[in-house]
N, C-alpha and C positions, 0 to 999 in steps of 0.2 A: 176649307181653311182650318189650319191647326190652331190650337188654343192661344199660342203666343204671337201669332202673325200680326204684324202691324199693317193695317189696310190703308195704304197711301193714296189710293185712287178715289176714295170717298164713296164706294158703293156698298157700305155696310148695310146689312138688313136689320130687321127688328130684333132677331135673335142675338146678333152681335151687340146691339145696344143693351138688350136685357142682360146678357151675360156680363157685360162691363159694369152695369149698374149693380148687379148682385155682388160681384167681386168687390167693387168700391164700397158698397154698403157693409159687407162683411169686414173689410179691412178697417173701416172707420169705427164700426161698433167694437171691434177687438181692441183698438187703441182706447176708446172711451171706457171699456171695461177695466183696462189697466189703470186709467186715471181714477175711476170710481174706487177701485180697491185701494189705491194710494190715499185718496182724500178721506175715505171713511175708515181708515185705519188710524184714527186719531189717538187711541190709547197706546199705540205702539210708539214708544219713545226712541227706540233705536232706529235711526234713519236707514242703516244698511238693511235691517230686517224688513223695514217698511217698503223699501225699494224692491228687494228680492221677492217679496210676497205679492208684488203687483206687476211684475215684468211679463207675465204669460201672454197677454194679448199683444203687447208691443213687439215682443220677440218673435212670436209665430207669424205675425203680419210682416215683419221685417225679413224673415227668412223666405217667405213666399215672394216678396218683392225682389229680393236678390235673385231668386230662381228665374223670375220673369226677365229681369235685366240681363242675366247671363244668356237666356234664350234670344232676346232681342239684339244682343250684340254679336250673335253668331259664335259664341264661345262655348256652347253646350258640349259636354263631354261626359261619357259614362263614368269616368273616374271621379266625378263630383258627387255621385250617388251616396257613397258611404259617408263622406264628410257632412253632406246635407242631412242625412238621417241622424247622424250623431249630434248635429247642431240642435235637433228637435228635443234633445235631452234638456236643454235650457228652459224652454217654456213648460215642459212636463215637470221639471224640478220646481219651477216657480209655483205651479198649481199645488203640488204636494207641500211645498214650503208654506203656502198661504194657509193651509189647514192647521198648521202649528203656530204661525206667527201673526195671522190676521186677527186683530182684537176688536173688530167691528161686529155688526149684526150678522149672525150666521146665515141669514137668508141670502146674503150676497153670494154664498157658495153656489146658489142656483145658476148664477151667471157663468159658472164653469161649464155648464152643459153646452151653452152656445160656443164657448171658447174651444171645447173639445171637438165639437162637430166641425168648426172651422179649421182646427189644427189637422184633423184627419184629411179634410179636403185639400188644405195647403200642402200637406205632406205628399199626398197621392199625385196631385197635379204638378207640384214642384219637382218631384222626381222625374216626371215625364219632360218637364221644361228644361231642367238642367242637363238631361241626357239627350234631349231631342228625339226620344223614342216614344211615340204616341200609340195608344191602344186604338 
C-alpha cells in the first residue's frame, strides 16, 4: 500500500493505524506550536509581525495536507513538485522571521527543532504524494 492510499475495505493493519496516528500527532503538534508562538509573543505589538513569526507550524502542516489531498483526488502530477518546494519557503521564512520578531522567552526556539523535523518529513513525503512517484 502506498502512503496516500485510502483503505476503503477496512482491512488496515496495526502499521496503518500507527502511521496515521504519528502523522495526526505531528500535524496537531505543529499547529499547537504555531499557536504557542502567537500567544507567548505578548510583547510584540505589531499584529502582522506576530502572525508572521508564528505561521511555521500551520503552513507546513497545511502544505502537507494539500499534498495528501492532491494524491487522494488523483490529481498528482510531477509539475507540482517545484511549486510545492517553493511553497516551503513560507514556513522556513516564518522560522527565520521568528528569530527576529518573537519577543517571548527564547526557550521557545527549541520548539523549532520539532517543526524542522516535521517540515523535512512533510517535504519529502509531500513531493512523493503530489507527484505519485514513491520510493
